[in-house]
N, C-alpha and C positions, 0 to 999 in steps of 0.2 A: 503246771507245777509237777504233775505226775511224770511227764516226759523228762523234766530236768532231774527228778529223783532217780528215774531209771537209768538215765545217762550217767549220772554220778556213780551209781552202784556198779554199772558195767565197767566204768573206768577203774574203780577200786579192785574189782575182781580180775581185771586184765592187767593190773599193775600200771595204770596210766594216770591215776589220780592220787594226789597227796604225797608228801615227802616220805611217809612210812610205807608206801606201797612197794610190793616186791617187783623186781624187774620182770619176772615171769609170773603172771597171774594164774590162779587155779592149778598150781603144780601138784596139789594133793587130790585133785579130781572131786573135791567136795561139791562142786557145782556141775557135775556131769562132765561133758566134753566142751564146756564153754572155753573159748580161746584155743581149742585144738581142732585140727582136721585130720581125717584118716584117708588113706588111699591104698587100694588093693589093685594091682595090675600085673601084666606080664605072666599070666597063668597062676598067680598066687591065690590062695584061699585062706581067709582069716576073718575072725569076728572080734570087734572091740566092744567091751562091756564094762561099765562102771559097777563095781561089786562092793558089798558090805564087808568082805573079808576074803582072804587075810589082808590086813593093812599094816603099814609101818606106823603111821600116826593117823589120828582123825577117824572118820566113820567110813571113808570110801577109798578105793584104789582102782586102778585100771587093770583089767585082765585082757590079754591079747592071746587068743586061741588060734594058733597057726596050724592049719591042716596041710598047706602046701606053700613053701617059701618062694615059689615062682622062679623065673629064669634069670632074673637080674638081682643085684644086691639090695635094691630098694623097692622090691615088689610089694612088700608089706611095710607101710610107712605111717608114722604118726608125726604130725607137724604142728608146732606152736606158732601163733601169730608173731610177727616181727617185733624186735626191740631195736632201738638205735644205739649202736656202740660207737665209742670214741677211740681213736688211735692212741690217745694219751692215757687210757684207762687199762686196768687189768681185770680179767674176769675168771671165775671158776664156775663151771657147770657141775652141779652136785645133784645126784639122784639116788634113789633106793630101789632096788630091783630084786626079784626072786624068779626062780625058774623050776619047772618040773624036771628038766634035763640038766645035768651038771655040765658046765662049760658051754652052755648054749650061746650061740653067736648072736651078737647085737652090734650095730654100728651107729655112730652119731655123726650127723652132718651139720656144719655151720653154714647153711645156705645164705648167700649174700655177703659173706665176710670178705674183707680185703686185709691181708693176703688170703688167697684161696687155700682152704684146708682140704686134705683128702678125707675120705670116710675114715672115721676113727674107730678102730675095732675094740670091742670088749668081749670078755667071756663071762657069762653070768652064772653064778654058783647057786646050787640048791641050798647050801648053807643050812642043812637040817630043816628045810621047808620054812625058813625065815628070811627076812630081807637083809641085804648087804649093801653097804654104801659104795658108790663109785664117783670118781672125780675126774675132771679134765680142766686144766688151766690153759688160758689162751689170751692173746691180744689180737684185736682186729677192729676194723671200722666198717660202718655201713648199717643197713637195715638187715639184721640177722634173724633167721629162723632156725630154731633148734629142732632138728629132725631125728627121730629114732627109726632105725630099720631093723626088723626082726627076721633073722636069717636062718634059724634052725628049721629043717624040713617039716617037722611036726613037734610042737611044744606049746605049753601054756606059760606065758610070761606074765609077771605081775610088776607094775610100775607105780611108784608113789613118791611124793615129796620132791618133785623136780624143781630146782631153783637155779638161777644164775646170780652169783654174788659178784660184787665189785668193791672198790675201796670205800664206797659210801653206803653200801648195803652188804655188810659182812656177816650178819647173823652170828657174830662171835668168831668168825673164821679169819685166819691170817692169810688174806688173799695174795699180797705181794710175795710172801715167802713160799707159798704153795707154787707160784709161778717160777720162783728161783729154783726150787728143787726139781721142777719138771723140765726146765729148759736151760738151767744155768751151768750145766756141766760142760767144760771146755775141752776140746782137743782129745776126743776118744782115740784118735789115730795113734797117739803115743802109747796106748795100752791095747793095741791090736783090736780097736773098735769095741772094747769091752769096758764098761764103767760101772759105777755104783748104781744100783737099782732101787733097793729098799732095805729097810732094816727095822729092828725093834729095840725097845728100851733105850730111848735116846736121852742123853744129857748134853748140855751145852755150857761152854765157859768162854767168856770174853778174854782174849789175850792182851798183853800190854800194848800191842800196836793197834788195837781196835778191831782186829779180825776175830773170827769166832771158830772155836774148835768144837765139833760135834762128835760125841762118843757113842758108839752103838754096840749091841751084842750081835745076835744072829743077823747076817747080812747076805743079800743076794746080789751078785753082779750080773749084768745083762748087756745085751747089745743095744746100740743107740737106735737102730731101726725099729725095735720093738718097745721103745720107751715112750710111746704116745699114750698108752692107757694102762689098764691093769694086766695086760698080757706081757709076760716077761719070758724071754729066751734065756733061761738061767745058765750061766757059764761057770759059776763058782759059788761056794758057800763058806766064806770065812766066818769063823766063830765070833770074831770081834773086828771092828773097823773104826777108823777115825776119818772124818772129812773136814778139810780146812776151807772155811768160807771167807773169801777176801772181798770186801766191799759189799754192796747191797745186792 
């Protein structure tokens, strides 16, 4: 009976037991590094420690103290156990991070995913020594491991509340629309490879034909090649913009 209890508890913590379980277990590091593995190689030097603060939520977070980022992009890596993804589903990786160095380099890998994704670059903000939210929407199939690579030569990173959302585990998030905004912009070539990147103060209205008009204030235009994550190659800053969404 004790063995069965421990097995059930481990399944809950790792997101494998019960309908309410998260796709990724222990994303807040409340149970230490359960479900996570670390790897330091290729001349890298770093320590991974679960700390009581600063945290985004809960009692613990993960501190990654990098003394040397190594000779390759994944010399300092944190890897979660796999989850099984379906090609018919849509996913959003969501995590909270902070850094002692502004614009600290971090990349995410979707190991085992089909199609194969490149390393996805992020720049982590100090944000006045507090956590900031980061997102990545994707579709893929296979047994996928979420991996974080910490790439600043010397830096303290803090990571908390890592989760993968899908259409059944939304945590109140609009997963399909997040994917639409990330990947749904068509034919950048008609605008010299520059398109809508992000904006603030959004309002939306359904038009008579069923399409949707989105209205924004400050807007950043960016190149498609840098539209994978929070890194934007800003090419323009119109004060107001509208985006016409046709279909889903």
